[in-house]
C-alpha positions in Angstrom: 12.4 7.2 -4.6 9.9 6.3 -1.8 10.1 7.9 2.0 12.7 6.5 3.7 13.5 5.9 7.8 15.5 9.1 7.5 12.5 11.1 6.1 10.1 9.6 8.7 12.1 10.0 12.2 12.3 14.0 10.7 8.4 13.9 10.6 8.1 12.9 14.1 10.6 14.9 14.9 8.1 17.6 14.5 6.5 16.8 18.0 9.3 15.4 19.6 8.2 11.7 19.4 10.8 10.1 17.7 11.6 6.9 19.5 10.2 3.6 21.2 8.3 2.8 18.1 6.9 0.1 17.3 9.2 -1.0 15.2 12.5 -0.1 13.2 11.8 3.7 10.8 12.9 1.5 8.4 10.6 -0.8 8.9 7.7 1.5 9.1 8.7 3.8 6.3 8.7 0.4 4.0 4.9 -0.5 5.5 4.3 3.4 5.0 5.2 3.4 1.1 2.9 0.3 0.7 0.3 1.3 2.5 0.4 4.8 0.8 1.3 3.0 -2.5 -2.5 0.8 -1.8 -4.4 4.0 -1.0 -3.8 5.9 -3.7 -1.6 8.4 -2.8 -0.6 10.3 -5.9 0.1 13.7 -4.2 1.9 15.2 -1.4 -0.9 16.6 0.3 -2.5 13.1 0.4 0.7 11.6 1.8 0.8 14.3 4.4 -2.8 13.9 5.4 -2.8 9.8 5.5 0.8 9.9 7.4 0.2 12.8 9.8 -3.5 10.6 10.9 -1.3 7.6 11.2 1.0 8.9 13.6 -1.0 10.8 15.6 -3.6 7.7 16.4 -0.9 5.8 16.7 1.2 7.4 19.8 3.8 7.9 17.0 4.3 4.7 15.1 4.2 3.2 19.0 1.1 1.4 19.2 -1.6 -0.4 17.4 -3.7 -0.6 20.2 -6.1 1.8 21.7 -4.0 2.5 25.4 -6.6 0.9 28.2 -8.4 -0.7 25.6 -11.8 2.0 25.5 -12.2 1.8 29.1 -15.3 3.7 29.9 -16.4 4.0 26.5 -19.1 2.3 25.1 -17.2 0.2 22.6 -15.0 -2.8 24.5 -13.6 -5.1 22.9 -14.0 -2.9 19.5 -11.4 -0.7 20.7 -9.2 1.2 18.4 -6.6 -0.6 16.4 -4.0 -0.7 13.8 -2.2 2.7 12.4 -5.8 4.6 12.3 -7.0 3.3 15.2 -10.4 1.4 14.3 -13.1 1.0 16.5 -16.5 0.2 17.0 -17.7 -3.6 16.1 -19.5 -2.6 12.6 -16.0 -1.4 11.3 -14.5 -4.2 12.5 -17.2 -5.9 10.5 -16.5 -3.5 7.4 -12.9 -3.8 7.4 -12.7 -8.1 7.5 -15.3 -7.8 4.4 -12.9 -5.3 2.9 -9.4 -7.7 3.8 -11.9 -10.8 2.5 -12.8 -8.9 -0.8 -8.8 -7.5 -1.2 -7.4 -11.5 -0.7 -5.0 -9.9 1.9 -2.9 -12.5 3.9 -3.0 -13.0 7.6 0.6 -13.1 9.6 1.2 -16.5 8.4 0.8 -16.3 5.1 -3.4 -17.7 4.6 -5.7 -15.5 2.8 -8.4 -14.1 5.3 -12.0 -15.8 4.3 -14.1 -15.1 7.2 -15.3 -11.3 7.2 -16.2 -11.6 10.9 -13.0 -13.1 11.5 -12.0 -9.7 13.9 -15.6 -9.3 14.8 -15.4 -12.6 16.3 -11.8 -12.3 17.4 -11.0 -8.5 18.0 -7.5 -8.5 19.7 -6.0 -10.2 16.1 -6.3 -6.7 15.0 -3.8 -5.5 16.8 -1.4 -7.8 14.8 1.5 -6.0 13.2 0.3 -7.6 10.2 -2.7 -5.5 10.2 -0.9 -1.9 11.5 -1.2 0.2 8.3 -4.0 -1.6 6.4 -6.1 -0.5 8.9 -5.6 3.2 7.5 -5.6 2.0 3.8 -9.1 0.6 4.2 -10.2 4.4 6.3 -9.2 6.6 4.0 -10.7 4.5 0.5 -13.9 2.9 2.0 -17.4 4.8 1.2 -18.0 6.6 4.9 -20.8 8.3 2.8 -18.9 11.6 2.5 -19.6 12.1 -1.2 -15.5 11.6 -1.4 -13.5 9.1 0.8 -10.9 10.4 2.4 -8.4 9.6 0.4 -9.8 11.9 -1.8 -10.5 14.8 0.3 -7.1 14.8 1.3 -6.3 15.9 -2.3 -7.9 18.8 -1.2 -5.2 19.7 1.0 -7.3 20.4 4.1 -5.3 19.6 7.2 -8.6 19.9 9.1 -10.7 18.0 6.9 -8.6 14.9 7.1 -8.3 15.4 10.5 -12.0 15.6 11.3 -12.9 12.3 8.8 -10.4 10.3 11.3 -11.2 11.9 14.5 -14.7 12.8 14.3 -15.9 10.4 11.4 -16.9 13.9 10.2 -14.9 15.9 7.3 -16.8 19.1 7.7 -17.2 19.1 11.5 -17.5 22.2 13.6 -15.8 20.8 16.6 -12.2 20.5 16.7 -10.3 17.5 16.3 -8.2 16.1 19.2 -4.8 16.6 19.0 -5.9 18.7 15.9 -1.8 20.7 16.5 0.2 17.9 16.3 -2.4 17.0 13.5 -1.0 19.9 12.1 2.8 19.8 12.4 3.2 16.3 11.0 1.4 17.3 8.0 3.4 20.4 7.6 6.6 17.8 8.7 5.4 16.2 5.2 5.0 18.4 3.3 8.6 19.8 4.0 9.5 16.5 2.8 8.8 17.5 -0.9 7.5 14.7 -3.7 10.3 12.7 -2.8 8.2 10.6 -0.1 5.7 9.7 -2.6 5.5 5.9 -3.2 6.2 4.4 -6.6 3.9 3.5 -9.1 2.8 0.2 -8.6 4.7 -2.4 -11.1 2.3 -3.5 -14.2 1.2 -6.9 -14.1 3.3 -8.8 -16.1 3.2 -9.0 -19.7 1.9 -11.8 -21.5 2.7 -10.5 -24.8 5.6 -13.1 -26.5 8.7 -12.8 -25.0 11.3 -12.1 -27.8 14.5 -12.5 -25.7 13.8 -15.7 -24.7 12.4 -16.6 -27.8 16.1 -15.8 -30.1 17.1 -17.4 -26.5 16.3 -21.1 -26.6 16.6 -20.8 -30.6 20.4 -19.6 -30.9 21.2 -21.8 -28.3 19.8 -25.0 -28.3 18.3 -24.8 -31.8 21.9 -23.7 -33.3 18.8 -20.8 -35.8 20.6 -19.4 -38.6 19.2 -15.9 -40.0 17.9 -15.4 -43.9 21.9 -14.4 -44.5 23.5 -17.7 -42.8 24.7 -16.1 -39.5 23.9 -17.2 -36.2 20.6 -15.9 -34.9 21.6 -12.8 -32.9 19.9 -12.2 -29.5 18.5 -8.7 -29.1 14.6 -8.9 -28.4 14.1 -6.9 -31.5 11.2 -9.7 -33.5 12.6 -8.4 -37.0 13.0 -10.4 -40.3 15.8 -12.4 -38.6 13.7 -14.0 -35.8 10.9 -13.9 -37.9 12.9 -16.2 -41.1 14.8 -18.4 -37.9 11.0 -19.2 -36.1 9.9 -20.5 -39.7 12.8 -22.5 -40.8 12.7 -24.2 -37.2 8.6 -24.8 -37.5 9.5 -26.5 -41.3 11.6 -28.3 -39.9 9.7 -29.5 -37.1 6.7 -30.2 -39.3 8.8 -32.2 -41.9 9.5 -35.0 -39.1 6.4 -35.4 -38.7 5.2 -35.8 -42.4 
């Protein structure tokens, strides 16, 4: 069972941060589950690393845009946006290229086709549509660290993950800002247990023969019968009876055209 709104509330409670979230806890938990699935989260330490940073960077899921929009810093208009605070023009371009590559749709359901769309229109990145997608990109991107951040998170070090987000280097010797709060969130995620891990992705629709559908058509529409003369049973099993019934129908169709 994936993360629930109730569990997300408990994680926020670790920093007394419940309240004024940008959406309902249930909706935020749903988004978090989809994001963790996309990021390939499979272990509890990965979930803790991912969620703890998103909570801290978004002021506890209260904003998708840096307060003050980076005023006084050298990077506006490319201030921190999404729940992971994607910052700087170069990262806006990298995120845009990732969105196009992964065939992500925008807030109105249209495929994003311009990799520079966020560089050209940086304010668009504050849209809630990209709130969880920013973290997915950041945790799975190649930042030149030898591993992706989601892989580093699997090692169980909140400090390394925090440095990867806040310092841009998992092995930084400078403590990350807000580390005490990040660690509280990290431990609060761990305390929820593996039940918060996202469900594995559903396999693509099978291209194999739809036996039950085949039987239904034959049994209902064509009144097919098995070798024993009894009506074909819809059981999803392609056995001798189904093969016999299908063979008889094929021979019947052939006789109509010869």
